[in-house]
Every structure is written in C-alpha cells, then in structure tokens.
N, C-alpha and C positions, 0 to 999 in steps of 0.2 A: 723370500719364502712367505707363503700366506701365513697369517697369524694362527696360532694354535687355538684349539677349543678352549673357551673360557667358562663353559658350563660348570665344571667343578668349583672354580673360584667363585662364580656367581652364587652357586648353591650355598657355599660356605658363608659368603657375605650375607645372604638372606637369613641365615640362622643365627647370626651373631648379634645380640642385643647391644645397643649403645649404652654406655655407663651413665649417661646423663638423662636417660629417658625417665619420664614419670608415668607410671602405669595407673589405670583406673583404680580408685580406692573405694569401690562401692561398699557401703555399709559401715564406713569408719564412723566412730562415735565422736561427736563434737561437743559433748557435755550435755547433761540434763536429759539424756536419752535421745536427743535429736540426732538424726542421721545425716551424714555428708557423703555425697557421691561426686567424685572427681572424674570428669570425662576428658579423655585425651584424644585430640584430633590431629592427625598428620595430614599436612597439605604441602603443595608446591607453589610458593608465592609467584615464581616467575613463569610457571606453566599456566598462562593466563586464561586458558579456557576452562580452568577449574575454579575460577574466582568465586563463583556462586556457592562453592562449598569450602572456600578457603579465604583468600586475601580480601575480597569484597565483603564476604559474609562476616569475617572477623572485624573489619573496620566498622561495619554497620551495627554490630552488637545484637543482631537479631536472634542468634542462638541463645545468648545469655538472657534475652528478654523472654523467649519462649520457655526457657528453663525456670526463670523466675515465676512465671505464671503456673508452671507445673508444680513448683515447690510450694506455692500457696495452697494448692489443692491437696498435696500429699504430705506436707509437713517436712519435706526433705530440703536440705541446702545443697544446691548444685554448683560446682565449680568447673570451669573449662580451662584446660591447658592446651595451647596451640603449639605444635612443633612443625617447623618449616624445613623442607628437604629439597634437593635439586632434582631428584628423580623418584620414581615409585619404589625402586628396590629396597631402600632402607625403611620405607614405611611398612612394606611387607615383613621385613625382618622384625620390626618392632611389634607388629600385630601378632605374628606367630609366637612371639615371646610373651604375649599378653600385656605389652606395654602401651600399645595404641589401640583405641576402641573403634574409631571411625577414621577412614582414610580416603583420599581421592587420588586417582592415577589414570594413565592411559589404558587403552584396550589390551595391548599386549602385556603390560605389567599386571593388569587385572587377572589375566589368565594364569600368570605365574603366582599371583596372590592366591588364587583358588587352589592351584596345585600344591603350593607349599603349606597352605592351611590344612589341607587334607592329609598330607604326608606327616605333618607334625602334630596332628590331632588338635589343631586350633582352627576349625573350619570357619570360613568367611562367606559372606553373601553379598552379591551385587544388588544394591537397592535403589539406585537412581543414576541418572546421567547428568553431567554438567553441561559441556559444550560438545558439539559434533559438526562434522562436515560430511555430507552424504557421498561425496566423490573422493574424499581422502586428502583434501587440500591443506590440512593442518600440518603435514610433514613435507619438508623440502630438502633437496640436496643443493648445496651452494659451493661455489669455488671463489677464488680470489678474483678481484676485478682484473680484466685483461688476460685471464687464464686462456691458454690455447685449447682447453677442454670446452667443447661446445655442445656435446650431447652425452647421454648416458653411456653409449658404447665407447666413448673416449676414456672411460674409467678402467678399462681392462688393464690389469697389471699395476694400477695406481694405488696409492695409500688413501684410505677413506676412514675418517674418524666418525664414530657413532657410539651410542650407549647401548651395549648389548642387552637385548630383552626389552628395549623400549619400542614405542610405536614407530619411531623414526627408523629403527633397525629393521622392523618388519616391512616398512615401505621400501627400504633399500634392498632387502632380500627379494621381495616380489618384483621390483622394478628391474633389478639385474637379471633375474631369471627370464623375464619377458624380453629383455634385450639379448638373450642368448649367452649371458655371462654367469658362470657358476658363482653363487653368492659366497661360497667358502674358499674356492681356489682361484677364482678369476680376479679378485682384488685382494689387497693387503688391508684387512679390516683391523682397526685399532679401537679397543674398548675404552672410551674416555668419557668423563663427565662433560656436559655441554660447554661449560666455561673453559675447560682444558682443551677441548676440541677446537673452540673458537680461537684460542691463543695459538694452537698448533697450525691452524690454517693461516693466520696472520704471519706466523714465523716461517711458513713454507715447509714445515716438516710433514704436512699431509697435503694431498692434492685436492681433497674435497671433504665436506662435512655434511653428514645426513643427520638432521635434528628436527625436533618437534617445536611447535609453537612455544615461545615467541622468538627463538634464536634466529631462524632464517630472516624473519622480517627485521629484527633489530640490526643484524649485520648488514643487510641491504640498505637500511635507512641511514646508517652511519658511513656508508661507502666502503665497508670492509669486505663485502662479498656481493656476488651476483648469482642469481638462480640458474642452476643447471637442469634441474628436474623438478617439476611440479607434481606433488603426490596425487593431485586430482586426476592425473592422466591414468591412474589405475582404475578410476571409477568404482572404488570400493569404499564404503563408509569407514570413517575413523572417529573415535570419540574418547572422552574421558568420563569416568563415573565414580560413584561413591560405593565403597565396600565397608562392611562392618563385621566385627567378630560375632559369630553366631551365638556364642554364649552370652555376650553383652546384650545383643539384640533380644534374646529371650528373657534375660533377667531384668532388663531396663527398656522395655518396649516403649514406654512413655518418653524416654530420653531420645530414642531414635525417631519417634514421631515428631518431637520438638525440633530435631535437627532437620528433618525433611521439610517441615513447615517453614522453618527459617530459610532453608535453601530456596524454596519456592518464592518467598518474599524477596530474597536477594535477586532471583531471576527476574521477577517482575520489575524491580527497581532498575536493573541494568537495561532492560528492554525499554522502559519508559524514559530513562535519562542516560542514554549511552555515552554522551560526551562527559557528563559529570562522573559517571562510573569509570570511564577511562582515566580521567584526571585523578580520581581517588586511588585507583590501582597503581597508577604511575607514581604517585606520592609514596605509597607503601612499599613499592618494589624498587624504585630507582630507574625503572624502564621509561623510555620516552613515551609520553602520552600518545604521540602519533603512531607508535608501534602497537600499543595496546589497542587503539581504535581500529587499526588495520584488521585485527582479529575479532575484537569484541564490539565493534561499532554497529550502526543500524544496518549496514550492508556488509558487515564483516565476514571474514572467512568462517568463523564459528557461529553456529546457531545454538542458542541456550534454551533448553527445555529438559526438565528432570524426567520426563516420561521414558520408560524402557521400550522404545519403539521396536517393532519386529525387525525392521531393516538392520538395526544396530545389533540385535541379538544374533541374527543370521550372519552378519559380518564377523561377529565374535567367534562363531563356530568355524568360519572359514580361516580364522587366524590360527586355530589350534594346530593344523598340519605344518604351518610355517615354523612355529615354536618347537614342534616335535622334530622337524628336520634339523633345527639348530641344536637339538639335544638339550633344550632348556626345560621341557616338560615331557612326561611320558604320555599323559592324556589328561583331558579335562572334560568333565560332564557339565557342559554349559547350562543345560536345563536345570540341573540341581543347584548350580551356583547362583542363578538369577532368581531373585525373590521380589516379586512385584507387590506382594501383599502390604508391606509397610507403607509404600507410597500411596496406594489406594486408600489405606486407612487414614493417613496423615494429611493428604492433600486432596480435598474434595473438588477444588476448582478444576475446570477443564484444562487440558494441556495447552501450551502456547501454540499459536497458529504456525502453519508451515512457513519455512524460511522463504522470504521473497527472492525473486531473481535479483542478483546483485546489480546495482547501478553505479555509474560513475558518481563520485562524491567529492565535494570540495569543503575544506575546513580552513576558513580565513583566520588570520591572527586577530585576537581580541574578541572572537565570536564564541558564544556558548552553544551554538547550534551549527549544523552543517547543511549543505544544499546538495540535492541530488539532481542528476541530469539524465536526459533520455538517451544520450549517445556519448561516446568518447570525444567526438568532435565538438559537441556543445560544451563539454567540460573544458577542453583546451581553449575554446574561445573565452570562457570565463576566467581562466588562469592568466591569460595575457594582461599584464599591467596590474594584477591584483596582489595584495599582500598575503601570500599563501603560507599557511602553516603546513598543510598537507593536502595533496590531491591523490585520489584513489581511482583506479580503473580496473574493471574485471577482465580477465583473460577472455579473448574472443571465443575460445573453444571450451575451456574447463570452467569458466566463471570465477576462478580464484581471484580475489581482489589483490591488487598490488599497487605499489607507489607509482604514480604516473611517470615520474622522472627516472624511475629505475626499470620501467617496462621496456620491452622491445616493440617498436612501433612499425606498422605496415601500412603503406598507402595503397589502396585498391580502388582506382578510379577516384571518385570524390569522397570515398569513405576512408576513415582512419580507424585501424583496429590495433588493440594492444595485446601483448602476450607476455607471460611471466618469463619464459625462457627463449633463448635464440633458436633452439630446436623446434619449439612450437611455432615460432614465426616462419622459419624456413619451410616447415611442413606445409603451412598455409600458402606461402608464396609458390611452392612447387605445384600446388593444385589449382592456382588461380593465375591465368595468363595476365600479364601486365602488372600484377602486384609486386611491390618491392619494399624492402626494409628501409626505414628512414630514421634519422636521429630524432631525439626528443625535441631538439631545437627546430629541426625542419618540420616536425609534426605540428608544433605550435604555429609556425608560419603558414603551413598548408591549411590549418583550421580557420585562419582568418581570411 
C-alpha cells in the first residue's frame, strides 16, 4: 500500500522546539550596563551548497568578525551560537519557536518556513541565496549498483526513500508526474532522514533514494549507489537560501547586515579558492573532499551567489503548487516572503558573474589546483597513467557534473560523451545512429 500522508506529523514536528536549543538573548545585561546579544544560526553542515551561510562561514569566522566591528560601533557584545541539523524542517521548528534567528535551507523547506512562520505568528523572510543550479541538478534519484531499475518509469510500485517536504522530495514528485506516475499512489514513498535512507538503500529495504546535495554524490563516489535520475532533466532551478525571523531582522538590522556581508565574503573566498574551500568543508563535515568539490568546485553543480535572482524567485512560485498537492502548505505569498532590501543594504559589491558552462576537470593527488579540459576526450587522455584524485565530467545534455568513472559513457564516432544516468545515455543513443554505450575502461582506451 502507498505510504499514508505525513503532513500532520510533519506539521507537528515543525512546531515542537528542541529542548537543547539556545534562543536569541537580545538585550541581556552583561554587567555595567553593557548589552549582550546572542545570535543563533541554524545550518546544515552536510548540505554543502549552504556552506557560505553555514559550514564554511563558521570555519572562517567572518560573521564573528563583522559582529566584532559592529560591536565597536554600538557598544554591544555579540555572541554567535551555531546549531547543525540534517534537514531544514527542525530549523523551521526552532525559528517559529523563537529559538533560531537565522537559518539556511532548500527551496521547498523555505516555503514551508514561510507558511509555518505566518501560521504561528513568527513570520520569516528570505533574504539571500547560497548555492543554486538553474536546471535543478542539485537533486538526484539513486539506486544500488547493479539494480535492474534503469529509468524513472521503473520506480512504479517500488519503495522510494526521501525526506518529505525537502527539495529532493519536490524533484521526485515532479519527475514522477512527468513520467506518468502518481507521486502519491504510484510509488511507496518513505519519509526518512538522508542518512537513514542511505542505510535503507544499502540494506535493500528501499529500491531507490531521492535526496539533495551531497548525498547522491557521496553514495556514488563510495560505490554505494548509481544515478537513476538527474534532477537537471526537469530544467527548473533549485536553490538553497537564508531565512530570518522578521522580528529579529527588524530589531537587529545591523546583525543581519553583518551576516549578509560575511556570507558574501565567504562566497568570494569559495569562488577564489575552490579546492581549499572543499578541503575545509570536508574537514569540518567528514565528507570526502572529492564529493564536496563535485558540487562546490570551479565547475561544480552548484553556483554560489547571494543575489535573489528573478529566475530563482519564479521557480519558488512554481514550487508552491507541488507542496499544496502534498498537503504540506495551504498557500504561500512568495512576493511577501522575499525581502531583497537587507542584501542591497549590506552588500554593495556587484553580484558574482554568471555560472560558466561546466567543463571536464581533473584533480591530481598532491595538487592544490585542478585542470580543466575542452572536451571529455581530452580529460580521458589526461587521466591515463595519472595519479588521479578525482576526474569530473559534465552530462552531455544537462551539464550536471559527475565523476568520470561513475558516468555512463557513449562513443559516437570519434566523440566520447558522458551521461549521469543510463536513461540519459540510452536516449542519446536512440537518437544518434552508430552511437553506443561503452564502459569507462573502454572509453579510456578509445580516448587514446
């Protein structure tokens, strides 16, 4: 039987504060009339396209630096409490309970954040973006290696693990619908935390896992999964962003400005030193640096820019009906939720440049920089005989970067093309006479 609706349980979870949370203590007296303000930031360390508002930002200390400068100007002592979560739902629960001031999460959780904030009279506002992919490539459906499931249509009647209300859940619902499968009745959907779902996939208790960055890449890198569906096939933007309690933003506009200025600094640092940033995030999270770089690298799946781009806001509006269909929200006024004024006020530098077209990229062991190539074939030539740490190649159609040795390769005459999924490769082969799928080992031989 299909899984029952989880909306009531999710709504309950979103309204229950955690006993260990530390709320903002604005105005607390620290003696001598001096004022202390404690700012609580909720983040997701392993959701690595939020690192400029979380893991990387915390490790660099930029927010504390900006607050230190603010404190010298206004005579206030500022303290920061960082709280790490696996998904956006508990961050929303804490924000609506007044326990978290600033949080980062994906596009679908952001909408739930807006809806819950309004319902519980703790309104929140979206004030910046962390990382995004204009086609939706941050979410992926994976299966066990050697699985007989080769395309999305094979999921009909199967057990699929996802985190209800997450960006990955939204991708799954949309993708199933496009494949002619009822998202609610066509599959047995299990609501699980990413780590639980990954274990369930390994144990064989679910047939597939739909999750957000960085879980699909991590499971593929370690040989525990292979991609079944690339979220970029939807060709709809997906992103993560920063939300703030409206009351906090009003009472402590300077603190929010400091956070956004610090986020911009972290964004600039990541873009200028992508390998060093990947190593730093890997150290903080325990994730392989090669996986972090897949998403956050120079040609990574995620593009980092705090700007509230029109394409992303339009995509957010298109997400609302999906959540309504899942009975997770009644409605969301996206225009009222988005507040671009703080970012314009705090960050005067121009937005980061447009994301470049992804190129094949090689990371050799012992190197602190990577090398890009004009074509997959040139990459494969460089791989042969090299001491490779990681080789990355973009999908020939969607542009989603993937590990070269985990990609599905197609030989088309003298050309070699890579695809994230078997279905993507087969679709290409069907449309190009003479094209054929080849193993990675054979692709390496053909490249030479």
